[in-house]
N, C-alpha and C positions, 0 to 999 in steps of 0.2 A: 288539365291545368295548362299544358302546352298551347293549346288552342286559344285559351284565354290571353296568354302572355303575347302570342302573335297578334291576336286582335287588338290589344292594348297598344302594342308597338306599332301597328299600321295606322291605328287613329292618331296616335301621337305624331307620327311621321308626316301624315297629311296636314294635320292641324299646324305644324310646324313650317311645312312647306308652303302652304297658303299664306301664312303670316309673312314668312320671308318673301315670297313673290310680291305681296301687297307693299312691303317696305322697299324692295329693290325697285319696283316700278315707279314709286314716288321719288326715289332718288335720281333714277335715270331721267325722268321727265322733269325733274326740278320743279315739282309741285308741292303743295302743302301735304304734311303728313296725314291730315285728316282724310285725304283720298285713299289711304292704306287699307281702311276698314271696307269700303265699297269693293275695291280691287280683290281683297281676299274673299268677300261674298261671292265674286264672279268665279274665282278660282274654286270655291266650295260648289258652286253650281256645276262648273265643268267636272269636278270630281264626281259628283252624283250621276252625271251623264255617262260617264266613263264606267262607274261602278254598276249601273243599270245594264251595261253591255257585256261586262267581265264577270261580275260577282254573281252570287245567288239572288235570284229575284225576290224581292220584298225586304232585302237589306241593304244598307249603305255601305257594304263592304266591297272592296276591289279584290278580296282574296278569292281564290277558287274555291268551289263549293266544299271540296275535300278539306280544306283548311279552315273554313269558316265556322267559328263556334255557333252560329245560328243553325247550321245544318244538323238535323237530328242524327244521331248515331244509330244505325240499324245493325 
């Protein structure tokens, strides 16, 4: 159960960070809020790149394999 809560927290934090980054970028650049969505998508792509190097292969998690709920318990 603890791994599930940790996974939910990680996913929620990443989603919130991506949305906040998109909104902050459009505010700083003084452009239309419409651009927040593409910027958030770029942040999500960057997160996927990071997850591919830090997390367990085949998952979108940035958690180490020991804490990732997708890792089978042996």
